[in-house]
N, C-alpha and C positions, 0 to 999 in steps of 0.2 A: 532407534532413531537412525536416519540415513543422511549422508552428505548430499547437499543440494547443489554443489558446484561453485558456490561463491563464499567469500569469507564474511560470515555474519555470526552474531552472538546466538547461540542455541537457546531456544525458548525453555523456560522453566515450568510452565504450566502443565496441567493435566490434559491428556488427549481423550476425546469422547468417542472415538471410533469413526469420525468423519473421514471418508475416503479422499476428500479434496483438501488434504494437508500435505504440503511439500516435505515435511520432516518425518511424519509417521505414516501417511497415506500413500497414494499412488499418483499424486499430481506432479507432473513434470513442469519445470520452469525453463523458459528460454527467452531470448530477446532482450528488451530494454530493462534497465534498472533505473528507477526514478525515486526522488525524494519529495515529500510534501508534508502538509499539515492536515490533520484530521479536521474536517468541517462538519460532518454529521455522523451520528452513530445509531440512528433509529431503526435500521433494518436488521433482520436476523442474520448474523454472521457476515455482514457486509458493512463497510464504512465508505464514506465519500472523502476523497483526498483532494485538497486544493493546492495548486501550484501557481506561484506568482512569477511574472517575468516582465522585463522592460522592453519596449519596442520604440525604436527611433523614428520620429515623424520628420522626414526631410523637409517638407514644405514649411513647417513651423519651427524647425530646428530645436525640437524638444523631445523628451521621452514621454511615453504614456505607459501607465501601468495596465497590465492585462492579467487576468487569472483564468486558469483552466481547471476543470473538475473532472475527476474520473472515479469510477466505483471500483473497489477492490475487495476481494474475499478476505475475511478475517478468520484464520484458523483458530480453533479453540485452545490450542497449546500456547498461543501468544498471550491470551488473556484479554482482560478488559482494556479498552482504550478510552481516553477522554478527549473531548474537543480541545484542540490546541496541541496535542502530542505530535511530535515529529516522527514520521515513519518512513521506512524504505520499502518500496514495492517492486515486484518483478513480474514481467509478462508471462502469461500462461495461455493455455487453450481457452476458448470462450466457455465460461461456466454458465452464463445466461445472456440475455439480450444486451446488457450493458456492462457485465463484469468480465474483463479479460486480464486482470491483474490480481496478484495475491500479495498480502502483507508478509514480508519475511523478517522484518526487524523493527522494533520500536527504539529509535535512536535517542530520544530524549523525552523524559516524562515532564508534563506540565505541573506547575506548582499548585 
């Protein structure tokens, strides 16, 4: 296991030999660190993360809710995630057309 450069809890799962793992493989992480909620888990080794934010509408003097979604690579050493889990993702090189982030920590398990 190698140090990825940020302070996160090390994963306890088994590694399956995937090269796109920041802890055991050769994937380098850089750039943004984001937090969000798992919205979809249907793809192989990829999850969809949803982030909510408020935007102020000056004309109506109110706030509106907005959500953004991004796809993130799920290394095998982190294990299974369920919809609703809070995760921390970090930017990496593009792994596919839509995946440019990698899950580095599951911060809260859903009940």
